[in-house]
N, C-alpha and C positions, 0 to 999 in steps of 0.2 A: 581750678580756680581761674576766673576771667581776669585778665590783666588790662588795666586801664592805662593806655599809653598817652604821652611818654612817661617812663618810669625810671627812677634811679637804678643804676646798674647793680648795686648791692641788693636792693629790694627785688629786682628782676631775678637774680640768682636764687634768692630765698623763696620766691614764689614758684620757681621751677623745681624746688626741693633739691637743689644742688648743694646748698650749704646754708648756714645761718647768715644774717647780715654781717655780724662781726667777723665770721670766717671769710665772707666775701670780701670785706675790706682788706683782709690780709692777702688774699689771692690777688686782688687788684694792685695793691701796693707793691707786690712782688713781680708785677708785670706778667701774670699768668692768665689774664683774661683779655680777649680781643673783641672789639665791636667792628664788624665789617672789615676784618683783617687789620685793624688798627689797635695797638695796645691801649686798653682802656685806662682812664684815670679816675680817681675817687670823685664822685659827684657827677660823672658822665650820665647822660640820659639815653635810654634805649627807646627807639621809636618803632612803631609797628612795621614789620618787614625787615628790620635790622637782623643781621646774623651775628650771634654771640657764640664765641668758641673759647675753649679752655686749652691750656698747654697740656702736654702729656704728663707733666709732674702733677698738675692739678687733678687730672683724670685718675691718676694712681691713688690719690687720696682716698677714694671710695673703697679701695681694696684694704685700707688700713683701719677702717672703722670697726670699733668693737663695742659690744653691749654685754654688760655683766650684771648678774643677779648676786647681790651681796647680803649676807645676814649680819646686820650691824649689832654688835653687842651692847648691852646695857652699860651706860657710863661713858660711851664714846660719842663725841659730837660729830655732826654731819660734816661741818667745815668751819673754818675760822676759829680754830682752837685758841683758848686764852691760857696764859700762864702754864700750869702743869697739865692741862687737859690733853687728851689724845683725840685725833680725828681720823676718819675713815682712811684717808689717803696716806696716813702714816704707816699703814700696813706694808711691810717690805715686799710681800708677795704681789702687790699691785704695781710695783715700780716698773716692772718689765713692759707694761702696756703704755708707758709714756704718760702724757698729760691726759688725765681723766677728770671728770667732775660728776658729782652726784646730781641726779634729776630729782628735785624736791628735797625734803628733809625729814628727819625723824628727831624728836627731842632727845636730849641726853638721857633722860630717864626712861625712854622707850627703846624698843629693840625690834629687830625683824628685817623685812625685805626692803631694800632700796636698790634702784637701778643706777649703775655707773656707766658712763660712756664718754667717748670723745666726739660724738656726733651732735653738734649744736642745733641741728634741725629739729630734734624731737622734744626739746625742753618745753617750748611754748605749747606744742601740740599735746603734750602729756599733762601739763599743769593748768592750762586755761580752764576755769570753772565751767564755762558754757559748753565745753565738750563732754562734760559729765562722765569721765572715765571712772570705772569702779576701782575702789581700794578697799580691801577687806582686813579687818582687825579682830584679834582675840583679846578680850578685856576681862581682867579679874578685878573684883570689887571687895570692899571691906565688910560686906554683909550679903545675906542671901538676896538674890535677884528676884523681885516680885513681878508678877504678870503685869501689874499696872505700870511699873517702871519701864518695862520693855515696850509696852504700848505707847507710852508717852515719848520714849526715845524715837520710836518709829514714825510718829506723827510730826516730829519736829519740836525743838525745845527753844524757848525764848531766852536768849542770852542778853548781855548788857547792851550790845550794839546791833544785833541781828537775830533773826529766827532761822534755825537750821532747816534744811530741806527734809522732806520725807525720806526715809531710808529703810533698808531691810535690817531687822534685828531678830535674833533668835537665841534662846538659852543654850549654853554649852556646859552647864554644870550648876551646882547650887549657888556659887558665887562668881559665875563667869557667863559671858555672852559673846556672840559674834555680831559684828556690825559691818555693813557695807555702805560706804560713803561715796558720793559723787562730787563732793566739794572737800576743801581742805583748809579750813581756817586754822589759825594758830591755836594749839592746845584744844582743838574743838571737842574731842571725845571727853577729855578730862573736864572741860567746862560744862559739857552737857550733863555728865554724871553729877558734878557738884551742884548744878542748878536743881537737880532732883533729889538732893540729900545723900548722894553716894560719893565715896572716895575711890579713886582709881588706884589699885594696888600694883597692877602690872598691865602694860599695853604692848601688844606685839602685832606688827603688820605681817600678814601671811599671804597677801596677794595684791598685785597691781595689774589690773586688766587680766590678760591671760597668763601672766608670769606668776608662778606660785613658789612659795618658800619650800614646801614639801619637806624632804629630809635634810635640807642643807643645814649643816651645823653652824653654831654661832661663831662669827669671825671668819667664816669660810665663804668662798664664792664659786660660781660656775659661769662659764661663757654661754650666753644665749645664742643658739644657732638653729639651723634647720627650719622646720615648720613652725616651731615656737617663735622664732625671730620673724619669720615671714608673716605670721598672724599678727604679731605686735605692730610691725611697720605698716601692714595693710590697714589695720584699725586706726592708725595715726594718719593714714593717707600721705 
C-alpha cells in the first residue's frame, strides 16, 4: 500500500501491518516506538525518509499473536453478554491465551465457526465488505427447499433496505442448503429466507475463507498454525 506522507505515527504502523491503530497508540503511550531515534508521542507525524523503530518488547509482541478456530455453540453470544447469557470468552479453556476477541459475530441462535485472535490487524481486513472474503453456511429450513428458492437466493434477494449480492447456493438435503456469502449484513441469511417465505430452523457457519470447521466439536477450538495460517494471512495481505 502506498503511504501518503506526512502520516500520523499510529496510522503509519497500521499501514505497515505492524499492528492496529489502537494497538499502536498503546505502544506509543508506553514509549516503545521511536521516530529518528526519538521516542514518539501520540499524534506525531512520520515524514518520508524518517526512520521508525520499535523496542525489543514491541518486537516480541509478534511472537505472542494467536489465531483460533472456535466452534460456537447454539445459545452462546459472541460478546457483550447480558444478564444470565454466556459469551464465547467465558470459556475457561480460552483464558490461558490472555486477551482475545472474536473477529465478527454469530447470532445467539446460530452456531459454528468463528475466529478468535489477539491480532487487531486482521479485523478490518477480514470484515470489510469490499474485500469480499467468502463465508460458507449450512442452513436448515422449515420446509423442502425448492429449485426456484435456491435460484432466487443465488441471484440476490431484495430486503427492506438493500438487495443482497449474487452468491453461490446449492442443495444439501430436502430441507437444507449450503450458501457462500461475500457480505455479512445483520441476520442476512435469515432475512433472505424469510423474504422468500421460508423460516430458518438451523444456521451453522462451516467456513471462513480457507479456515474450515471440519470435525471440530461444538464448544471446542483449535489453534490455526502452519500453512493454514500462512494462507489466511497472505489472503488478508
